[in-house]
N, C-alpha and C positions, 0 to 999 in steps of 0.2 A: 701350625698343625697342617694347614693346607699344603704348604711347601713340602713337608715330609711325605704326605700322601702322594703328591705328584712325583716326587723323587722315587718312591717305592714303585709306583705304577710304571714309570719310565724304565727302571731297571728290570722289572718283571717282563715287560714287553721285549726289551733287548735280549734278555736271557732266553726267553721262549722262542724268539726268532732264530737264535743260534741252534737251539735244541731241535728245531724242526727243519733245519737246513738239509737239503738233499745233497748227498755226496755224489761226486762225479762218477758216472757209470764207466766201467773199464772195457777196453776192447782188446787188451793183450795182457799177457803175464810175462814179466821179466824174471828170469832165474839168474842169480849172480852170487858172488862170494867165492868159496873155495872150489873153483871149477877150473878146468883147463881153458875154457872160454865161456863167457856169459851167453845166454840165449834168450830171445824174446819169441813167445808163441802168440801168433795172431789167432782170431776166431777161426779163420780158414784152416790153419794148421791144427788147432785143437780138435776140430770136427773130423780130421783125418784119422784120429785114433779110434779104436774099437769103442762103440757106444753101448752101454748097458742100460737096461730098463731097471730103474730103482723103485718106482711106485710112489706111494705116499709115505712121508716120514713125519712123525709127531715131533714137534720142536718143544723142548722143555728147558727151563732155566736151571741154574745151579742148585736149586732146591727141589727140582723134579716137577715143578709146576708147569702145566701145559701153557704154552704161549701161542700155539697155532699148529697148523699142519701144512707142510710143503707138499703139494699134490702133483701127481703125474710127472715125477722127475725122471729124467734120463741123464746119463753122464759118462764121462771117461774116468778111468782110475788115475789118481794123482801119480801112483807108482809108474804107470805106463808113460806118463808125460816125462817123469824124471829119469826113467830107465836109460834113455839114449844120451843123457848128459854125462860127460866125463868129469868125475870129481877129481880134484887135485889131491889124490891119495897115493902114497908111495907103494902101498900093497893092500890087499883085501882085508888084512887083519885090522887095520885102523878104521875101516868103515863103521865099526861099532861106536866110534867117537864122533860121528857126524850127525848133525840135526838140521832141520829145515824150519825156518821161521817164515810163516805165510802172513802177509800183511795186506790189509784192505786200505782203501783210499782215506778212510777216517782214522787210520792209525791202529785199528784193532789188529791184534796179532795172536796167532796160535802156533804151536810148535809140535812137530813130529820128529821122532828120532829115525835114523836110517833103519835100525833094526825093526822099529814099529811098522814101517811101510814095506820093507823088503823081507822081513823074517817072521812076521806074525799074521794072524788072520785079519787084523785091523787093516793091513794093506789092501785087502780085498773089499774094503768098504769105505774108503776115502775117495770121494768123487769130486770132480769139477763138473758142475751141472751144465748141460748143453740145452736142456729144455725143461720148462716148468709150466704146469697147467696147459700142456700141449702148445706152448708158445716157445719159439726159439729164445734162449736165454739172452742173446745179444740185443733183443728188442725190449727187455725188461729194464726198469730203473735200477735194479740190483745187479744187473749185468753178470759179470763172472762170479758165480757162487761156488762155494766149496762146502762140503758136508761130510761128516764122519757118521755113517748110519748106525754103527754098532756102539757108539758111545752111550753110556747110561743117561747122561744129560746132553742131548744132541745140540742144544743151543750154544753150548760152550765153544764148539768148534764149527759153528755154522757161520761162514764168512761171506759177507755180501761185498761186492765190488773188489774182489781180490785183484791186486795189482802187481805184487812181487813176492818172490820166494828167495830168501837169503840162505845160502848154504854155509854152515859154520862147522867148526870142529872144536870140541871141548879142549880145554887146556889142562 
């Protein structure tokens, strides 16, 4: 009985230590995939884009339950970052077939379609956060953040430690 208790205790400690692991903060975003050439954006390059005041954003989970508030945010539009990247598209008609998979260091992924970012109002509200709580984002443990402020459940596409954006085309 004592051996079972110790085994359960050991596994509980191991599992909880993995769950509490801090993921590596990011300092750049690499955009690759169906492009003429891949591009990596450093913090210095990200800050060169037009910065917008976002304000406070309530973070809710998939059930709409409040999980917190991201305060005093400012950021650049994801669309602006992607605008200057040449997609490997033979003509503008096929752009509707492209999508962007944004991935964090912990493997969390969110997806945006080309039309969603460049042809709807959502594109005006998907930000890469450059400051939070009046602190530069590159000094935070969550480092490169991405948020879609007009989503009904904002936590679903609130990405911490964004590291890459993969450009793909549907088949």
